[in-house]
C-alpha positions in Angstrom: 119.0 -216.3 -86.2 122.1 -217.8 -84.5 124.9 -215.5 -86.6 122.7 -212.6 -85.3 123.0 -213.3 -81.0 127.0 -214.1 -82.4 127.6 -210.4 -83.4 125.2 -208.9 -81.4 127.3 -209.9 -78.3 129.9 -209.1 -79.5 129.4 -205.6 -80.7 128.0 -205.1 -77.2 130.9 -206.7 -75.2 133.2 -204.5 -77.1 130.8 -201.4 -76.1 131.7 -202.1 -72.7 135.5 -202.9 -73.6 135.7 -199.4 -75.4 135.6 -197.3 -72.1 137.3 -200.0 -69.6 140.2 -199.4 -72.2 140.1 -196.2 -72.4 139.9 -195.1 -68.8 142.5 -197.2 -68.3 145.1 -195.8 -70.4 143.9 -192.2 -69.1 144.9 -193.0 -65.7 148.1 -194.9 -65.9 149.5 -192.0 -68.6 150.0 -190.0 -65.5 152.0 -192.0 -63.0 154.0 -193.0 -66.2 155.2 -189.9 -66.8 155.6 -188.9 -62.3 157.7 -191.8 -62.7 160.9 -191.6 -60.8 164.2 -192.9 -63.1 165.0 -196.3 -62.4 169.2 -196.6 -61.2 171.7 -199.4 -63.1 172.4 -201.8 -60.9 175.7 -202.0 -62.2 176.4 -198.0 -61.5 176.7 -199.0 -58.0 179.9 -200.6 -56.4 180.2 -204.2 -54.9 179.8 -204.1 -51.7 183.0 -205.0 -48.9 184.2 -208.4 -47.7 182.6 -209.1 -44.2 183.1 -211.6 -41.9 180.6 -213.6 -41.1 181.2 -215.6 -38.3 182.7 -214.7 -34.8 185.9 -215.3 -35.4 188.4 -216.2 -38.1 191.4 -218.0 -38.0 194.5 -216.4 -40.0 196.8 -218.9 -42.2 200.3 -218.7 -43.5 198.6 -220.4 -46.7 195.5 -221.1 -48.1 194.7 -224.3 -46.4 192.8 -225.1 -43.1 196.5 -227.6 -42.4 198.7 -224.6 -42.1 200.3 -222.1 -39.4 197.7 -219.8 -37.5 198.9 -216.6 -37.9 196.3 -215.2 -35.7 192.2 -214.4 -35.7 190.2 -212.1 -37.8 187.2 -210.8 -35.5 183.6 -210.0 -36.8 184.7 -205.9 -36.3 188.3 -205.9 -37.1 188.4 -204.1 -40.6 191.1 -205.7 -43.2 191.2 -205.7 -46.6 191.8 -208.5 -49.5 195.0 -208.3 -51.7 194.3 -211.3 -53.4 192.1 -215.2 -53.8 193.1 -218.3 -54.2 189.6 -221.0 -55.3 188.1 -220.2 -52.5 191.1 -218.5 -49.8 191.2 -214.5 -49.1 194.5 -213.1 -48.8 193.9 -210.1 -46.6 195.4 -207.5 -44.1 193.8 -207.6 -40.9 194.2 -203.5 -40.5 193.5 -203.7 -36.8 196.6 -205.7 -35.2 198.9 -206.1 -38.5 198.7 -208.8 -39.2 198.4 -210.7 -43.2 197.6 -214.2 -44.2 194.6 -216.1 -46.3 190.6 -217.0 -44.8 188.9 -218.4 -45.7 185.8 -217.9 -48.2 183.1 -219.6 -46.4 183.4 -217.0 -43.6 184.2 -214.0 -45.2 182.8 -213.0 -48.2 180.7 -210.1 -50.1 177.3 -209.0 -49.8 174.9 -209.9 -53.0 173.0 -206.8 -53.8 170.0 -207.0 -55.5 168.8 -204.8 -58.1 164.1 -204.5 -59.1 164.4 -202.4 -61.8 
């Protein structure tokens, strides 16, 4: 009697689950076909460097104790020529001053892709 109940219960569960499974696969198929292709994060160029403070001191050497040459403001445009540890050698395009700035305040934002 006990084995008969188990067999009947399994058969009933199988019969109930079959329409549910076929309905979900039928409705999921069109969604997969109409989905837009995902773009790869590796194909995106890195974000530009930006000043993440009101202003940063431009220095003669990659050290906070070196001579100050100027100030790089948040609104200024600049280019990065090289890196040394946490320091960046930049050219301030607004003023023409060249020197080192701390990477603590000047860095690239990161991109996050959800593929």
